N, C-alpha and C positions, 0 to 999 in steps of 0.2 A: 455258715452251713449250721445251726445250733447242735446237730446230735456230733458231729466231726470232735474227733478226742484230739489229748496229745502224742501219741503214741498209734493213731494210724497212718500219719504221713511216714516217710524214709526221707527222711533231709539230703539232699540233691544235689551238694555241692561242693568241689572238691577235696580231695582228701587235704587235713590241714596238718596231722600228727600221725605219729609211727604206731600206736596204740590201735590206732582206727583203720590200721589197713588191713582189708581182709582177703587182699589180693593177693600175697604172699610180695610186696614189691619192695619191701626193705632191701631185700638183696639187690635188687637194681642200681638201689639208689645209692649202696653203700659200695659199687661196684664203678659209678657213677663217680664218685665224691672222691673215691680213687685215682679214678684217668684222669676227671681234672687238673687235682693237684698236682701228677707226677707226671704229666705228658710236658715235653717240650712248648713254650709259648713262640711262636701261635700255632694252635692247634683248635682243627674245628671236628666237633660229635656230632652223629646222627643217631637223635634218640627213634625209634620208629618203632609206631602203633596205631589200630583202626581208633575210628572215632569212640567217643569213650568208653576207652580201653586204663585211664587211670594216668595219662600222661601228666594234668595239670595237678595231680596228686604227688605225681611223683617229683614234679618239679617243687613242689610245698615243702614237699622231706628235704631234698637236696637243698633247699634254702635252708631248715633248720638246720642240720647235719653242719654245710661249711661256713657259717656267719660263727661261730666260733671260734675260729682257726686263725692263728696270725696271719696277716700279710694276705688276707682271701676277702674279697669283695665277693658278691652276690646279684646282679641285676637278672630281672627277667623282663623280656618285650615282646606285649601283645600284638602282635604281626595284623591278626583281623581288624584290631580298633583302630590301625593307621590305615588301613588299606586303601583309601580313598584320600588320601594326603599327602605331599612330600615325603617321602621316606626316611631317605638319609637326614635332613635335616629334622624330621620328627624321631629320629631314631639317637641321633643326639641329643636332643634333649632329652628324650624320656628317660635316656640313659643316666644324662646330667642330673635329672629329680634323682633318681634312686639315687645316687651315688652323694645325692646332696650338694652340688655342685652351683651355685646361683650364678655365677659371672654371665652376663650379655652377651659373649661370645658366646656362649653355647645354646643361647634362648633369641633373643630380639638380634642379636645382631647375624643370626644362620639369615634371616630376611634381605637384612641393611647394615652394612657397615657402617662407622664414621672415629676421623681419621683427626688430630688437633697438628697445625704445622704454628711455631714462634719464629718471629723475624724480630732479631735484635741489632742495636747500631752499636758497634766496642767505643768502647771514649777512645782510645791511640787511635781511628779511624776520624774522631773528632778534632782532637789533637791538629793532627795535620790537614782536617781543615779552615781551623780557625789561622792559623799560621797564613796561610795561604789569601785568606780574607782578609789579615793585617797587613800583609805586604801589599794588594792591592788596594786598600784603603790609605793607606802610607802613601803610596806613589798616588791616587788620585787627588789628596789634599796637596799635596805640592802644586800638582795641574793647577787643579782650583783655585789655590793662593796669589798665583804664575796671572791668571786670569784675570782676576780682581781689582791684581794693582793695576796693570794695563789699563783695563777700564776706566777702573777710579781715574787715573792717572787723565785718560783721555777728556773726561765728564767734567775734573777739574781745571782744562783750559777750554774750553770750549761753553757759551754763554755766556753768564754769568760770572765763570770765573768761581767758582766754588772751592772751599779748602780741602785738600787731599787727602787729608785724616778722615775727614768726615767722609766724605764719597766712598773711602774705600771701608769704615766702621758700617756704615748700611749696607752695603756691597755682602758684606763679613757674612751679617748677621742672615742675609738670605739664603746664601749657601749652607750657613749652619741647618736650618732649617731642613731643605733639600738633606743634607746627610745625614733624616732621623730614618729615613728609607730602608736603608742598609744596615744601620744601628737595627733596624727591627726584623731586617731576616739574619743577624749576627747572631738575637736574645732567641728568635724561632730553631735554629739548629742547636744552641746551645742545649735546649730542650731537649733536644731530641737521642743527647747522651743518657744511656742505659737504659732507656725504654726499650719496650719487650712488647710484638702486638702477636695478637691471636687470630687463623683464619680455620674456621671450621670448612670441611668441606666431607660429601656423602659420597661414599664408596658403592659399587654392586655388592649384591650378594652373594658368597662364596657360589660356583657353580660346580667347578672340575673335578675331577676324583681327588685329584691332588691338594686340592684346597680343603674336603671332605677330611683326608686322610690325614691333612696336618692338622686340623681340630679336631680329629677322635684323640691324634697322638697326645695334644696338649691335655685331653682331658681323662685320660689312662694316668698323664704323667700327674694332674694336679690329685688322681685318685686318691696316691700312696698308695696301691695295691702291687704287693709283688705277682698274686694271679687277678686276674680280674673275668669272673665266670660271668657268661650273659648266654641266660637260657630265652632262646626266640619260639614260643608258641604259639596257637591255633593259628599256625603258616599251610595247613590245609582247610580251614575252612573257607581262604581266599578262591578266587577265580583264576582258573589255568596263569591270564595276565597278569594278577598278584603277585604269587607265588613266585613267579617268575622273578617279575621286577625287588621282590624281597630277598629274593635269591644273591640278583646282582647288587646290593643292598648292602648285603654279608662278606659279598666279595669283594667292595671296595674297602673295607673292613680287614680282610684277611690276614696282612702282614705287619699287621698294630703288635706290636712285642708287647707279654705280661698278658693275651688274651685267648679265653677258650671260647668259645660259642661251642654252645648245647641245642639243637635245633631239635625238634618234636613236632612230628607230623606222622599222616598216614603213608608208607610208603608209595602206595598204590596210588595213592593222587598225586603225589609231587612227580612220580615219574611219567603218569598221564598228563601233570598241566604241562611234565616238559619237552613233552614227546608233543603238543600242539601249539605250542608257545614260548618256545626257547629262540633267543635272538641265535642262537647258531646250532643248529644240532650236528650230533658228529654224521661223516659221509657214511654213508652206504655199504655195508663189508657183510658179502656171502661166507666168506672164507670164516668171519670172527662174528658173527650177529651180536654178542657183545656188544660190541662196539656202537651198536645201529641204537641200543636200545635208552630209555635215560636213566636206567642205572649207569650207566658209563659215566655220563652226566656228571652224577653223584659221588660217587667214585671222587671224579677229578674234586669236587667238594669237600670231601667228605674225609679225611683223615683215618676215623674213628665213627663205626658205626655198630648200633646197640639196640635190639627189635625187644617190645615187649613180649614175651608168650602167646598165643590165644589161650583162651578158656574151651575147655571141656563142654559139652552141654550137662554132665555131669556135675561139672566145677559152676555152670552155671546156676544150675537149681540147687546147690550148697551156698552159692552167693546169695542167691536169692532167700532159699532160707534163713543161713546168719543172718541174714538183715533186718529179720521180726519174727524170730523163733522167740528172741526174750521180751517183745513187745507185748503190751495189753492191748485193748481197745478192739478192736471188730475184729482181731488177728487169732483174738483167744474164743472168738466167738463162731467160730467159722470150724469147718476140717480145712485148716489152713495144707496141708500138703496135698493134698487131692487139691484143691483148689489151685497154688501155685505150679502145679502141674496139666494143669488147664490153663493157666493165663501164662506162661513163661511156651515162647514156640521153641523146639529146638533149634531153629536156625538163627535166634538170638546171642551173639555173645558177646554183645559189650556192658557190660556191669551201667553206665548212663543209661542205657535203653531199659535194664532189668527196674531202676528206679524209677522210671519214667513208666513200667509195666503198673509197678507195683501200688504207685500214687492213683494212677488211673481210676485201677479199681475201687481204691481208697473211698475215692470222691465219688464215682457210681454208687458205690454199694450204701456210701453215707445218704445221698443221694434217694435213692430206691426203698431206703429204710425210712426218709422223714416222710414221703407219698406217702408209704405202708398204713403209716402210723397217723395220716393224714385222712385214712379211709379212698386215695386217692388213685393205691395200687392193692390188688386184690391178693398178691404172691409177696406172700415174706421172702424176703432176701436171706433169711440165711438156713432158709430149705432151696432157695435157686442161687443161692451162691457160685456154686459151678458153669449155673448160666451164665450169670454178673461177668467172670472171669471170661467165658469163651466171648459175651461180644465186646467185653472193652478190647480182649485181644485183635478183636476184627477188626473195631474201628480203629486198634492203635496204628498195628502193622498192613490192615488192607483196608483203609477209611472208602473208598471205593464201593466194595463189596457191602459196607458195613449201610454205607446209604443204602443202597440197591435192597438192605430188608425191607425199608420201608413200603419197595414194591408190595414183597410178598416175606412175610415173616418167615416162611416156611423154606425159604428159596437155600441155604447148605443143604437140605433134607434134597433139596428137585437136584443141586449139585451132584452129591452125591449118590442118589439114584440114576443120573445119565452117565455117570464116569461106570457106574458096572454094567449097564445097559444101555445103548445108545436110544431103543429103539421104545424101551420102557415108557408105561402108560401112564401117567403124572396122576392126579390126585385130582375127581372131578370141581369144578370152578375155578380151575385155576387160573389168571390171567393168560394173554398173548403175551403180553411185555417179561411177566416173570418163567417162561416158558422159555424166551428170548435171550435174557440173560443169564437163565441156568445153564442150557446149552452154548453160550458163549463160554461162560468160564471152563463147565466140562471141558471142552474141548481146545482148553488153553487157547483161545483166541481173544480174551477181554483180559487185562494189568488190574489189578487191586485196586492200584494206585494209580495219582501221576505220576509219570516217570519225569522228572527234570534231568535234563542232558544239553551239554553246552552246544550254542550255534556252531553250525557246519559251513565253515568260512569257505573251504576248496567247492560248496556246492556240493560235494560227491553221491549224497545220501548216507555217509558213517553216522551224523548224527539220527538219524533216521531207522538205522540199521539196529544202533548200540542201544534203542530206547527199546525196539522191537526186543531185542536180545533180554533187556533187563526186565520187560513186559512178563515175557513168557518164561524167564527163571523166577519172577518173586511169583506169577501164576501157579508155579509147581509147589512154590513155599506155601499157597493158598490151601493147594489141593491137599499135600501133605498134614496142614495141619489138620484139617478140614476131617479129613478120614482118623488121623490120629483121638482125636475129639468124637469121635461119632456117635458115643456111648451118650454125651451131655444133652441132655434135650435143651431146646433151645437157641439163640435165645426170643421170647415168645414175642408176639404185634405186643401186648400189655408192656412188657420190660421195655420194650425200643420206644416207646411212645409212654414211661415211663407212669401209664396208669390206665386206668381197665377202663374200655367200654363204656360202662354204665357207671362208672362213678366221673366217667368224665364229662357227663353230662348230667349229672347231682341226680340221679333218676339210682332208685335199686334195681339188682335185675329181672324184677320178675316181670316190670314194669315197661324198662326198655326193652324185654324180650317179646311182651304181649304187643310194644306199640309198633315193633320194625314186623310181626307176622301179621300186624293189621295194614298196615302200610302197603306188606308187597302183595297183597290180596286185594286191595282196595276197597279195603273192608269201612269206612266213612264213617257209618254207625258206630261199629267197635269204636275208632277211633275219638269221635265225637264223647259217646260213654267213656272212654276211658280218660280224658282229660277235663271233662264233666270234674269240678270242684275242685280242681289242683291250683295251688297259689304258683305267683307270677313264674320263683324260680324252676319249682318244677316244670311250669309248658316253656318257658325257653329251654328246658333241658330235652321236652318228648320233641319241641323242632329241631333241638340238635341232632338229636337219634335222625328224625325221617330227613335230616340235610345231610349226615353221616351217610347216611340210605340211599340216596342219589345221588349222592358222589361216586358212592363206590359201587353198588348193585351192579350185579351181571343182570348179562338176557334181558329178564321181558320186570326183573327186582327194581332198577332204575327209575323205567318210563312208568314203573306201577307208583314207587314211590313218589316220582314226583306230580303224577295225578292227584294223588293220597291228600298230599301237601296243599294243591292249588285248590279243591273241594274242601278239604277242611280247613283254609282261611277264610273259604270264600261263604257256608255254613256260621266261622264265628270270627268277621271282621276285625275284635278286638284283641286278637293275641300278638303276642309283643314277638312278630319277625325280625323288628328293624336289627336285630345284631348275624341274622341267618340272610336275610335278602338279598345280600349281592353273593352271598354264596350260593344258594340257590339258583338266585337268576344263570349265572353262569352255566353250573348243571343245565338247566333246562336248557340252554341256547345248545347243548352237546347234546342231549337227545333228539332233541326238535329237528337240529340240523340228519339222527342216523334213522330215525323211524315216522317222522313227519304226521305224529297222531297224536301228542301229546295235547296241545294246544288245538281245541275245539270250543263251541258253544257253551261247553258247561265248564269248563278252565280257563278263559282268558281271563273272564272277571277276575276271578281270585290274583290270576298270573300280572293282572295292570297293575292291583293293589300292592302285589310284591314291588314293582317297581316304583311306586311311588315312594316308596320308603329306603331305596336304594341309594345308591351314590356312586356305582363304582361304574366304570366303562361297562359291565357284565348289565347291567340295568338296562342301558340304552341298549344295549342289542336285544336284550328280548321285548324293549317294545318296539323292535324293528319286528322282530317274528311275531307276536301278538297282532301288529299290523295286517303285516301278508296274511297272518290267518284270516282274520276276522276280514280285510276287504275282497280276500278272492273265494274263501269260501260259502256257500250256498245257508248260512244262517241269519237269524237279525240284528240287525248291529246292534254292537253293543251300546250303553248309555254314556261308556268312557271316553267314544268317541267323541263322543259331543260335549261330556262335564270336562274333559281334559283335551279339547281339541289343540289348542297350543303345545301339549308336551308331547302330544300324538305328531304335531306338524313337527320338532324339532329333532322327536327320533327317524320319523321317516319322510322329507322334506317334499317329494315328490308324490309322492301314493296315496297320503292323505289329503293333503288339497284336491288333488284330482276325485277323491270319496267323497269328500264335502263339498264339490263344484258341481258334482252330477246327479248329489240328493240334492242340492237347490233350486236346482232348473231343473223342475221336475214337478211333478200331481206332491210330494211330500215335503215342496221348497219352504210352503208357509209356516210347516211345523218345526221344518229345521232351521229356518231365521228366528222362532221362538225359544228353541233349545239353544241357541247357539250366543241370543244375545245374554242369555241366562248369569254370560262370562261377566270378568272382569272386564274394566276397560282395554285394561295391558292383557291381559288373552285374549280381548275380540281382537283388537289390532293386529295382532299378530297371527289371526286367524283371517282376518279381512284381507290381510296385506298378501299372503301365503299366496292364497284363494282367488284373489283381485282379477289377474290375465286369464284364468281356467273360466269365471264365469262370466267376465265381458264374451268372454268367445260363446260360450255356452251360451249365453240368453241371447247375445246376436240371433246365432245361427236359428236358435227356436224362436225368434218373434223373424225370422225372414220365411222360415218355412211357416208358419201359420200366418202371418198376410198373403203367400203364395197361398196355400190351400183357402184362404179366403177370397180370393182372387175368382181362383176356378170356381170356385160355388156359386160366386156369383155370374158369374159368365156363363155358369150354369145353368146357375137360378132364369136367367138372361133369354138363354135360348129356348127354354119352356115355356117361356110367358109371351114367347115371342108365335112357336105355333098354334095356331088357328083351331077354337071346336071343341070338340068332347076330347080329341088327345092332348089336351095342353096339358093338365093336371099329371095325364100318367106321361107325356114325354121329360116335363119338367119334374119327376118322381127318378122315372130313371136315370137323367143325367146326373142328378145329386148323389144316386147311391153306388155310380162308375167309380166317385171320389174316396179317397184312404179314408180314415176313419181323421175326428179333426185330435191334429195333434196338438199336445202343449203349450198353453199361451203364458208367455213369461209375464205379463204385466203385473199377474197378483202376487209373485216372489217379489218381483221391481216394487211393487206398493208396498209389500210387507216389509220390506226392508229401510223404504222408507220411514215408513211408520214406526219402525223400530228403534230408528236413529236418533230420531228425534228427542225424545228424554234423556237423549243422553249426552255425554259432553261433547267440547268440536273437536276434540282428533279422530272421536269417532264420526261421529254428524261427517266431515271434511274427507276420512275414508271411503264409509258409504258414499257421497254426493260425488267422489272420483270415480267412485265404481260404478255410478249410474251414467257419470259424464262416457265413460270407456265406452257400455252399453250401444251408446249411438243410435239409440233408434227413439222414435216419438214418445214411445208410453216413456222409456226411462228418462226420457228431456223432462217430457211430466213428471216423471214419479219425482226428478231431480229437483224442480221447483218446488215443488212442496216440502220438499227438507231446506232448501236456500230462504225459504220463507221466518222457516224458525232457527235459524245457525247463525255463529256470530261472521261477521267478517272476513273475508279468506282473505291471510298473508302469503299464503305461499303460493310463488311463483307456477308451477306445473298444474295446479287443481285454477290458479285463475286465467290460466291458457284453454282449461279445457272448458271454462261457463264461457271465457268467450268465445269460444269454437262453439259452444251449443246451443247462445243466445243467436249466432247467425242462424240457425235453423229457426227461430223463430218470430213469431211478428213482432213488427216494432215496439209494439202496445207494450208486452213483456218485458221491455229491452230494462226496465226501470230493475223491476223486482232481480234480475239476473246478474245485473252491473253494479248496482247499486252495495252487491255482499262482495266487491273487489276493494281491499285496502288501495288506495291510488297510491301512495309513496313504497311500494313495495312493486309497483310495475317496472319490468327491465327491459332490455333491448328486446330478450326473446318472445315477448307480447306485439311485437311491430306488425307485424303480418295477421293475426286475428284482427287486432284494430285494426288494420286499412281493409281488411275485408267486409267490418261493420260498416267501417263509412262508405264504402261502397256500397255495400247493401242497401242503406240508408239510404244516400244520394237514388238508386233505383226505384226505391219501394212505392216514390210519389203519394206515400203517404200521407193523411193531411195534417198542414204543418203544427199543429200544437202537439201531435200525437211526433211528430218528427226532433218536432225542440225538444222535450224530451225525455226523448233515446238521447239526442245530442249533449243535453246538458249533464246525463249519467257519464258520455261517452269522454266531455271533456275532459274533465279532470285525470283521467287516466289517460291522455292521450299524452298532458302536459306535464308528466312525471315520464314520458319515456324518453329517454337521451337525444342530446342534439343527435339531429339529423338522420334520427330513424319516424318522424313524425309522418304518418300516411298525409299525404297529399291529392286533393280532386283540383288542384288549380287547370293542370292542361287540359286534364276533360271538358272544364266548363267552358276553359275559351275556346273551346271546337266550338258547343252549343250555341257562342255569343258571336262568332268572329262575322255569321252575316249577317247585313244588316235589317232592319225588322222593313216589308212591306206591305202589311195590313194589317187590319184589326185582330184576327186571330192569332197571325204572329206578333202581335205585341201582347196580348192575354199572356201566351205561353212563353215570352221571354219575360213577362213581368212577374210572371211566378218563376221562374227558373233564379231571376234574382233574387225574389224573397228567399228564394231555400236558398240561396248561394249566400245569402247574408246569413242565414242561423249559422252553414256551415263555415263561414270566416271566423262564427264568434267561437266556436268549437276549435279554430286554428287547423282546420285542416283544409283552409282553403286558402289564395293572396286574392280578397275581394278586390282589391288596388289596381288588378291584373284587369278582374274579370271589368272594372266598372274604363278602365282606359279603355279596353278592346269596346265596346257600348260606344263612350263618345266621339269612336273617331268614325263609328259608323252611323253617328247624328246627320250627318248633313247629307247622305247618301236614302235616307229614309224621309228627311224634309223636300227632298228634291224630288219624289216616287209621285207619277202621276196618281190620282186616288181621288176619290170620291172625297168631298169636305164631310168632314168631323164636329161635332159639336166636343163642348170640353166633358163631358160625363164620357165619353168614347175612350176603349182602354188604348187605340195607339194617340190622343191627344197626351193619355196620361201618363201614357209611357214615357211622350217627349217632356209632358213638365216635370215630371217627377224622378222618373228612374234618372234620363236626358240628365236633369241639375244636377242629381247626384255625381253620376257619372262625371261631367265636366269639374265637378268642385274637386273631386278626387283626382283627374289629372290635369286637371290646370298647367301643371310645371312642364305637361311632357306637350301641350297643346302650342301651337305657334301664333307667334299675333294673326300672321295671317289665318292662318286656320281657325281661328277661333271670331274673327268677323268674317269669315264666309263664312261661319255657323252662321250667326248670328245673322245677318244679312236673307240666307234661308229660308230663316225660321218668318222672317219680314215678310217675304213674299210667297213660301209654301204654299202650292195648289189646292191642301186639301186645307189650311187654317181658315178659318171666316176673321173678319177684320179684331173682333179683339183677340182671337189665338196669335193674328200675324203682331199684337201689344203684347200680347200675354208671354209666349212663348219666348219668343227674346230674352223679355226681361227676367222671366226665370232662367233663363241659361247665363244670363247678362250676371246675377246678382251672384250664381253659383261660382261662376270665374271670379268676381270680386270686379268693386270698382275699380280699380289703379290698372286691369286689363284689357277695362271698355273702354274706347275713345265713346265721349256727350256725341258723337256728331253721327253713330248710329244709333240711338236712342231715340226715342218719339220725343217731340215735343212738347212746351207747357200745353199750345194751343191743338197739338194733335190728340195729346189726352184728354183735353176737357171738351173733345169730339167724342172719345171711347169714354169716360165719364156720363155724359152726357147721356151718350144711346144704350150705354147697357148698363147705367146706375150698380146697382147693388152688383151686379154681374162686374162691373170692374172696378170693386175694392179690393180685388189679391192685386190685382196689376197697377190700380195705384198705389199701393202700398211698396210694391216692390218699383215703379218709378220713382217714389220719394227716398226711399231708401239710395240709389244709385246715383239720380241728379241733386238730391240736395240742394233744391228750387228755391230762388228769394221768396220771400212774403210776400211777390205782385203776383210769380208764378203759382205759387203752392194755392194764392185763393183763386185762381183763375183755375185749376183742376180740380181744387175741391170745393166750390160754386155746384157746381152739377150735382155733388153729392149730399153735397148739405140742403139741399132746394128737395132731394126727393128722400133727404133723412137715413140716408146708406149710412153705414159706421160697424165698425168691428175692431174688436181688441186688435187686428194686426193693424189697421190704420193708424189706429193710438200709438201703439207704439212707431210706429213706422216717423207718424209727424212729429213725438217727442224726440226721436233719434236727431231732428233735422234741425228743431226750435234750439236743440241743444246748442249747437253750431252756431245758431245767429247771437248777433251781438241783443245785447236788451233794448236800443232801440229797434232792432228789425223784428223784436218780436212785440216792442208794443205798434208798430207801426202795422203788424197783423188783425191787434188787439181792437188796434181801434176804428178796423174797415169792420168790424162786425157789434164794436160794442160801446163804441164811443161815442154816440149818440144817444141825448136825452129821452128821446122817444121810440125809440128801439126796445124792445122788447127783449128781455135777457133770451138767449139758445139754453134749449135740453140741454142735460149732462154730457152726453154724448159728442156734442157742438163744441162745448164747454171743455172737453178733452182733448178734442182734437186741438183745438185750438191752444192748446196749454198752458190755462188760467191759471190752474195751481200751482205752477211749476216756472213763469214768469216771473220776472222782477219785482218782487216789491214794491220799490219805491217807484217806477212805471204802474203798476195794478194803482196804486194810491192817487198815483196823480188823475190816470184815468178815471178814479173812484171823485174825485175832489171835484173834478174839473165838470163830467155831471150830472154831477149835486147841483153846482155850482149853475148848471145850465135848466135844471129840472126846473118845472115853475108848478106844477100839483103834485100832491100828494102819490097818484101813482106811482110817476117818474121818479118819485124820492122812493115809493118802496123799494122798485128796482133797482136803484143803485145799493139799496141796505141788500138788498136778493142776490145781488151781484156780488156785493163786498164776501155775503157769506160760502159763497160760491170759490172765489178764492181763499187760496193760502197765505193768509198776512201772520205775521208770525214776531217782527219785530216792533221791538217795547213803542222805539220812538216813532217807526212810521204809524204801527196803532195810536200813539197818541193825538196825532195829527188826526186821524180818520176821525175819534173819537173827539178831539177841538173841531170838528169840521162839520161832519155830519151829525154830529150827537146833540151837541153844542148848537148847532141853528137849527134842526127839529123841534128842542126846548122853548131855544129861545122864538122859534115862530110862533107858537104856543101863550110863551110871557108877556111877548111885543104886538099877538095879533093873534091871539086868544085862538090859534088851528091846534082846536084839540087831538083832529087827528093827527098831525105832526107831530105831540108829545105820544101820543101809541105806539107811530111808529118808533119813534125816540127811544121808548121801554122794550116794545118788542126787540129789536135790534140790541142795547141788553141784555136781552135775555138770551137772544140768539149767538153775536160775537163779542158781548161783553166781558165774561167770563176770560180768564183772570182779568183785572183790569189793569190797565197801562200803568207806570209808577209815576207818584206827585202826581193825580189826577184826584184822588177820591174826595178830597175834602170840596173841592171850585165843583167836581161834578156830580155833588149830593146836593149844595146849592141850587145847581140848577135845576135839579130834578125837583127840587124845594117849593120852587120860583115857579117850575114851571105844573105841578099839579097839586099847590092848595088850593084850596074850594073848590076842586072838582073830585067828586068821591071817585069817581067811575077810572081816574088817573090816582086819586090815592092810594083806592085797593089796589091798582094794578102796579103801583111800587112798589107799597107792602109783599105781592107776590118775587117782584125783580131782583130788589134791592138786599135783601137780605142774601141770595144768592154768591152777590159782587161783595160779600162781606161787610154790609150796613146790618147793625143793629137794631132794632124790635124793642122799644118801649112802651111799659106797659102803666095803665092808668084805671082807676075804680075796680080797683082786684081782681085784674086780668081781664075786666071784659074791656074794654077799649085797648088799642095799639097803634101806634107810631111808630115811624120811622126815624132814626135818630141820623140826621142828614149830613150833619157834623163829625159826625165818626169815620 
């Protein structure tokens, strides 16, 4: 404290020197010194005195007086300091420390002891042991020598008969070595002589009274004092149990010579403690009641008892005056005597209490002075020093009463007024709380401080009664003090708070007063005018004044101030309300609860703005009240309910969602959507989550009501339309007029939600999507579908479930839009049910296969991600559909459609198609046996057997027994409704499906039977032929037999070529040659067209065989036409081998060229050149030169041939030579 002076405070410590004694205690000290040094030891002296009476100072003065005396030692023991530790141990340790004795037995060994034991082996004992050992060793030596001699003698006469001396010496060495062990034992025994062994062991700490008494006796002896004075202080500060324990400790050492114990304490405290906690109480004695009191026990302990005389009130006043009369500082600035008379109450008799009051006054005075100098406290402390003294006395002596001054600073005057007249009329404006307190103090019912009494161990209520008695006594002291100081005015409210009202808030008095009056009158215009142009610190001061008025104003003042505050902050939203927001919010909550008229359409906006800067619980409480007022009273909804919807929901999580939901599902819905979607994503998400359930319920109900209204209206219109004649329009009009007005259709709101969510981030889109799906109406799903097209894929399992359920309500054509939005990886077992429902609907819908397939394409990845065992299955349902055999064309059409759909669903893995086909396969024989009209190959029944039947047999061939399969083929071969082609085609289709290994050839058509079919049906038999070839794998002869009719009619197909090649690949080269010879070997045979050559497999035949065929045919050729056919056939063949091609060149090309060279056959040469152009490239190896010479020989002299050679040969690598400046060219045949 900056203005505190050295002389302001009184030193509150124990008296240290006689010259400082202001209480005339020097005589007591002299008496105690004489008594302690003259009484016989041991003796015990009691020094009685209340708290603060100077006992500790007397101890210091006594120490000073005894320290110089010969043979007298003085020790002081603080009982309160060691109250919670082992007393006897710490008593001895503390006394030893005071006496300067540092031995461990007075300190550490009090808690654990240690002793050392020495063990020593005497030399005489060792000598006796040596003697005995020597005699034993000598006897042992004689015995050993005798044994050695006997053994040596025996060994010298046995066996090789060695010398006795040698044997004896050898055995003696061994015996000597064995004797080393006793020698070692002897040496160890000698080493024990004169050795000492120490053993340390720990002993338990002393516990018994005898042990402690013995230790303390030793301490007294070690102190070398004739008289040891032990002063026990602060005993009366201990609890009752600790007091008794300390006295028991002293009792342990009472019998120690040379000791004088002086125990300083409050006698009342000791007697009370002994009465409540002594282990051994004196028996009750009605005749001699003295022996039943604590004093009797003290008389047994203390032989001498001395009391410090109490101070008279005048003495206390004089003592207080003596402490400050010669001091400067504040004591010279005030009316000292008057202030002291107010400060020190008459019931105070403790010097220590006097010092405490003086110092507290000094500190309070200087604080007030500092506040005054700083402009915070209007009152001058020098002028109001008596009021400060009164306030200090109340705070020190009557703290509860002083605290209640905060309720009403006029409380002392109120108490005095009620004391004089119980029915006195108190000043107007006095609060009920202040009146209640004043009455309780005036009537003696309230204790002015907290009463501390020990617990009641017996539970008989004595402690409570004692507290009541003490409280009443203390109350009496308060009333006496207030009466004695009634002429002192104060303390004032400013003094209690150490700050004046205006200065508290940094305002001058005039402005503060004007603000208060305007607020009380709700004069907002004046308030605005007053705050206009103020600096920020002044504005804060104005707000603080208003806040204080709201909190403390009585009657209508508080509510008016609250309205003024809210209207002002609404008019000027930039006011710095942060520092008062929480306080004002809390106060408004209290006022609103009491009056219910503060928050209205004019004030809720300002109140809401106040809560947004608040941070305490009061802000949340005020929001709740604002929301309650805004949603339950009939005024325009404030903007903040939409702008701060998330905050409003957190304050009123039930009311606000209901309010917003109701407004959303109403004609104001689109506008409400727009306002809410101005929120940030985080706040909007909170609003949607909070209103989700209510909006979905309200929208569903509204849509249902609207649909019912429309249905009723349409029914009424239909009724009117059915009425004939001139009454038609009248009836219709009357019917519609009877309906209620059209209810609200929520579709406009749902569309608005979808549109508003479209440009937002994914979380908002998905929240709105979930909401629309939960509405569960057609219009809501339409809005949701529109939003789905603009959102990210869904990963949330719950939202995915909603999409799946919604998709089930839509047509299959829309499923791709719905289901493509679900991320397959996030599908869980919980989706099994809705996915199963979708699968069932897809099967039942009978939609176009393309549409169904597209729907299944998006379903399949979702189903594939279901946990094992959770995928839906239609197998059982479809099996039920295909279990019965097909017996008509219509049934076949339906069955084929069913199987087509089943195949799609099998691809989606929701159906075991093999099981379905197995059922079909087992029903085919019954279908074939059915007596029906004959059908052609285009009939659905025929196609069912040929296509679906084959597929079924192929899939279930392992399940079909051989007999069952043969029966099926046999039934197909003779089915009454199949024609001849069918009797062959269907069995072959089924046999192919079963596989060649499962079908015996004896059940299949022969080559001759197939030839009849191919001859009869030509092109229609191509497929049958291909099947037959694949199954039979016929010989070249049978192949030709079956193929000839087809070749003649030009019936060919890729299927036939493929089947033929498969058969030919299994033939040998010679077998294939046999087939080729049949159709190609004759020289006069035309070359077949390419289709026939493909079926014959010319290009795939063995090159050597083909070359032989070509060579033979060329050899047999007799004219150029036949030779041209050979060249053409060569071109059709796929001859690649170099040596084989060289052979063909040397035979055919050379042969053609030689016909020109030798016979002039120009046409043959042209054929050769043409052949070179078609099959010559690349030329075979080692033929170029010879070929060139042959060509040169053939073409030279024939210009047409030379020109043709110029065209053909360069392409084969022959160069061109140029002459006459490039005008003539010729082939370089030699290159």
